[in-house]
C-alpha positions in Angstrom: 77.9 88.6 101.7 79.0 90.7 98.6 77.5 94.3 98.7 77.4 95.7 95.1 77.2 99.3 96.4 80.5 99.1 98.5 82.8 100.3 95.8 80.5 103.4 95.4 80.5 104.0 99.0 84.4 103.7 99.2 84.8 106.1 96.3 82.5 108.5 97.9 84.6 108.4 101.1 87.7 109.5 99.0 87.9 112.7 97.3 90.0 115.9 96.7 91.7 115.6 100.2 91.1 112.1 101.0 93.5 109.9 98.9 93.8 106.9 100.9 91.9 104.8 103.8 92.5 102.2 106.2 90.2 99.2 105.8 90.1 96.6 108.5 91.2 93.3 107.2 91.4 94.6 103.6 94.6 96.7 103.3 95.1 100.3 102.5 93.9 101.5 99.1 95.5 104.7 97.8 94.9 107.2 95.2 97.5 109.4 93.3 97.9 111.2 90.0 100.8 108.7 89.5 102.2 105.5 91.0 104.9 107.7 92.7 102.0 109.7 94.5 100.1 106.8 95.6 103.2 105.1 97.0 104.2 108.1 98.9 100.6 108.3 100.2 100.8 104.6 101.4 104.3 105.3 103.0 103.0 108.3 104.7 100.0 106.3 106.2 101.9 103.3 107.1 105.0 105.0 109.0 103.0 106.7 111.7 101.0 103.6 112.4 104.4 101.8 112.8 105.6 104.5 115.3 102.4 104.3 117.4 102.5 100.4 117.6 106.1 100.8 118.7 105.4 103.5 121.4 102.3 101.5 122.7 104.6 98.2 122.8 107.0 100.2 124.9 104.4 100.9 127.5 103.5 104.4 126.4 99.9 104.4 127.3 97.7 107.4 126.2 99.9 108.4 123.3 98.5 111.8 122.5 97.2 112.7 119.1 98.6 115.7 117.2 96.4 118.8 117.3 94.4 119.7 114.2 96.6 122.6 113.5 99.5 120.4 113.3 97.8 118.0 111.0 96.7 121.0 108.8 100.3 122.2 108.6 101.7 118.8 107.5 99.1 118.6 104.8 100.0 122.1 103.6 103.7 120.9 103.4 102.9 117.5 101.8 100.7 119.2 99.0 102.6 122.3 98.2 103.6 122.5 94.5 107.1 122.2 93.5 108.4 120.4 96.8 111.8 118.7 96.4 110.6 115.1 97.3 108.6 115.1 94.1 111.7 115.0 92.2 114.3 113.3 94.5 112.6 110.0 96.0 111.1 108.4 93.0 114.4 108.0 91.1 116.0 106.7 94.2 113.1 104.1 94.4 113.6 103.0 90.8 117.2 102.5 91.3 116.5 100.4 94.4 114.2 98.2 92.2 116.9 98.1 89.4 119.4 96.7 92.0 116.9 94.0 93.2 116.4 92.9 89.6 112.5 93.4 89.6 111.2 93.5 86.1 108.8 96.2 86.6 109.6 98.3 83.6 107.8 96.3 81.1 
């Protein structure tokens, strides 16, 4: 059944600090002030999930969650103005796309 209020509820769940969400069976929408920001957000959500799946697959039951203070520290690092990643990774990703021959620049 189609729910016409769902887009509004999803947007309400996002905000100043919440730039992405995991939707069961529907992917991971992400927001950013640029494509680069949204791509980084997706990567930063996907990678820890991959690590957790690998740990659980190796038999590590009860993998502990990071304490809230660690999450806040990581958030502060991730959002600080002028961090080097903002200027280094995007040109490298564009070069990678150029080598693959993807016509993304049109």
